[in-house]
Every structure is written in C-alpha cells, then in structure tokens.
C-alpha positions as CSV (number, residue, x, y, z in Angstrom):
1,M,0.1,0.1,0.2
2,A,1.3,3.9,-0.8
3,A,2.3,5.8,2.1
4,K,-0.3,8.7,2.8
5,S,0.1,12.0,1.1
6,F,0.1,15.4,2.5
7,I,0.5,19.1,1.0
8,R,3.7,20.5,1.2
9,L,5.1,24.0,0.7
10,V,8.2,23.5,-1.8
11,G,10.0,26.5,-3.4
12,G,6.7,28.8,-2.7
13,V,4.2,26.0,-4.3
14,F,2.0,23.4,-2.6
15,R,2.2,20.0,-3.8
16,E,1.4,16.7,-2.5
17,V,4.0,14.3,-0.8
18,F,4.2,10.7,0.0
19,G,5.5,10.0,3.5
20,V,8.3,7.2,3.0
21,Q,7.9,3.9,4.6
22,S,11.7,2.6,4.1
23,S,14.6,4.4,4.3
24,A,18.1,4.6,1.9
25,G,19.6,6.6,4.1
26,A,21.0,10.0,4.0
27,A,18.7,10.8,0.8
28,N,15.6,10.5,3.2
29,A,17.0,12.8,5.4
30,G,14.3,15.0,6.4
31,D,11.2,13.0,4.4
32,V,8.3,12.7,6.9
33,V,7.9,9.1,8.3
34,A,4.9,6.8,7.3
35,L,3.7,3.4,8.7
36,D,4.3,0.9,6.6
37,D,1.6,-1.6,5.8
38,T,1.8,-3.5,8.9
39,G,0.9,-0.2,10.8
40,R,4.6,0.0,12.1
41,I,7.6,2.1,11.7
42,D,10.4,-0.2,9.2
43,T,13.4,-1.0,11.1
44,S,15.2,0.4,8.1
45,M,14.3,3.6,10.1
46,M,15.3,3.1,13.4
47,P,18.6,4.6,14.5
48,V,21.6,1.7,15.1
49,G,21.2,-0.4,17.9
50,I,17.3,0.0,18.3
51,G,14.8,-3.4,16.3
52,A,15.1,-6.6,16.2
53,D,17.9,-8.5,16.3
54,T,19.1,-10.4,13.8
55,A,21.4,-11.6,11.2
56,E,21.1,-12.3,7.4
57,I,22.7,-15.9,7.0
58,A,22.4,-18.5,4.2
59,A,20.4,-21.2,4.4
60,S,21.7,-24.9,4.0
61,E,17.9,-26.7,4.1
62,S,15.0,-25.0,3.1
63,I,13.2,-23.1,6.1
64,A,9.6,-22.6,6.5
65,A,7.7,-19.7,8.0
66,G,7.9,-19.3,12.3
67,D,11.0,-22.8,12.3
68,F,13.2,-22.7,15.0
69,V,16.4,-22.5,13.8
70,N,20.2,-23.7,14.8
71,V,22.9,-21.2,13.2
72,W,26.4,-23.7,12.0
73,S,29.5,-23.1,10.7
74,D,30.3,-24.8,7.6
75,G,34.0,-25.0,6.9
76,G,33.9,-21.4,8.5
77,T,30.8,-20.2,7.3
78,P,27.5,-19.4,8.9
79,K,24.7,-21.8,7.4
80,V,21.7,-21.8,9.2
81,R,18.9,-24.8,9.5
82,K,16.1,-26.0,11.0
83,A,17.2,-26.4,15.3
84,D,16.1,-30.1,16.6
85,A,16.0,-31.7,19.3
86,S,16.9,-35.0,18.1
87,S,20.8,-35.1,18.3
88,A,22.8,-32.8,19.8
89,G,24.6,-30.0,17.9
90,K,21.3,-28.5,16.4
91,D,19.7,-26.7,19.3
92,A,17.9,-23.3,18.9
93,H,19.9,-20.3,18.6
94,G,16.8,-18.2,17.1
95,F,13.7,-18.1,14.6
96,V,12.7,-17.2,11.6
97,L,9.4,-15.7,9.9
98,E,9.9,-16.0,6.6
99,A,10.3,-19.2,4.6
100,A,13.5,-19.4,3.2
101,S,15.3,-22.2,0.4
102,V,18.9,-23.9,-0.2
103,G,21.4,-21.1,-0.7
104,N,19.8,-18.0,0.3
105,P,19.9,-15.7,3.0
106,A,17.1,-16.1,5.7
107,T,16.6,-13.4,8.5
108,V,17.1,-14.9,11.8
109,Y,15.8,-13.5,15.1
110,F,17.6,-14.1,18.2
111,E,14.9,-12.9,20.7
112,G,11.6,-11.3,19.9
113,T,8.4,-12.9,19.7
114,N,7.7,-16.0,16.4
115,T,3.8,-14.8,15.4
116,Q,4.6,-17.9,12.8
117,V,3.9,-20.8,14.6
118,S,0.1,-22.6,15.4
119,G,-0.9,-24.7,18.0
120,Q,1.0,-23.7,20.6
121,V,0.0,-24.8,24.2
122,A,0.4,-21.5,27.2
123,G,3.5,-21.7,29.1
124,I,6.8,-23.1,28.5
125,V,7.9,-24.4,25.0
126,Y,11.1,-26.8,24.3
127,L,12.7,-27.3,21.2
128,Q,10.8,-30.7,20.0
129,T,12.3,-33.5,17.6
130,V,10.3,-32.5,14.8
131,A,13.1,-30.8,13.0
132,G,12.4,-26.6,13.2
133,S,9.1,-27.1,15.9
134,G,8.6,-26.6,19.4
135,G,6.0,-27.8,22.0
136,N,5.1,-28.7,25.8
137,V,6.2,-31.6,25.6
138,V,10.0,-32.4,26.7
139,P,11.6,-34.5,24.8
140,N,13.2,-37.9,26.8
141,A,14.8,-40.4,24.8
142,S,18.1,-41.1,24.6
143,G,20.3,-38.7,23.2
144,N,17.8,-36.4,22.6
145,V,18.6,-32.5,23.8
146,V,16.1,-30.7,26.4
147,Q,16.0,-26.9,25.6
148,Q,13.6,-24.3,26.7
149,I,13.5,-21.8,23.6
150,G,10.6,-19.8,24.8
151,I,7.3,-18.7,26.3
152,A,4.1,-19.6,24.3
153,T,1.7,-16.6,25.3
154,S,-1.1,-18.1,22.6
155,A,-1.7,-20.8,20.0
156,T,0.3,-18.8,17.4
157,T,3.1,-16.7,18.9
158,V,6.1,-17.9,21.1
159,N,8.2,-15.0,22.9
160,F,11.5,-16.7,22.1
161,E,14.2,-17.1,24.4
162,R,17.2,-19.3,24.4
163,G,17.8,-21.7,27.4
164,T,20.7,-23.6,27.5
165,P,20.7,-27.2,25.9
166,V,21.1,-30.6,27.7
167,V,21.8,-33.7,25.8
168,L,20.2,-36.9,27.6
169,A,22.0,-39.7,28.7
C-alpha cells in the first residue's frame, strides 16, 4: 500500500508528497515517516542498535516461516538450518518469520516473538524432535536435547528466549 500523502510547501508551491515507508539512508534526510503495510515503522528508519536482533544467514536447507533454527559453521561459513532436539549440536539459536530456500539468505531473529507458529499451548516451549518445531512436550529419549526456547503466549505466538541445551544420557 502506498504511503498516505500530505501537502507541503516546496519552493513557494504547494505540492502533494508521500510519506516514506523505508529509508535508503541520507537520501531520505528530512522526509516524513509513514507507517508500513503492517501499521509499524520499518526497521530501516530506526537508529543503529534499535530494532530486532537479526542476522541474514544463508540457509543450508529449506526453512519454513516460524521454524526455530540452528546457526552452524560450514567450513567457517555461517549457515542456518532447522533446530532439532533429536541430536546434539542442532539446538535452537533463533527463529525465522519468512521461509528461505537452500542457498538463499534467511533473516534469523535471536530474540522476540515468533508469530508464525501454530498449535502452541500456553506455557514453557521446548525444542521438539520434529525439526524446526517447538511445543510443550519435553523430549525424553536417550541422545535427545532438552532446551527451553520460550513461552507460548497464545496458540500462534512464542516469545523466544534461548535456554541452555542439555543432552540426555
């Protein structure tokens, strides 16, 4: 949706101009901020250090919106894959709000609310043995990873907070 317009006096002439929904940097200095299609201020408008704690990391497998993910080293290159409580080394470091295919960048959120989940039960959320998922069942098989990954505040939201992973004997 286009930003709402307003009237501005430019060089002695009234002109219709639009608010800016995202910033390209100094080129937008002095522009009027407009909310984006979600009704929020785009993070490109925020000062450095303010906004979501994210990183763009190449996906080493297909990742769906809402997946809890693991950041790992592929020969020194950071990659992201689905977190999985089935085995050690794939604990959850964050989550994604948008899908990413192999080799493409995924925006990984290291804190905040995952709004792309479903079927959650209010309370503590644990990493599950179904790759990328969280739930209220504590994994209990030998070799499984038990990791609290947040609190479900509704069936469709998990407030992510990374817990220390423990591998079961």
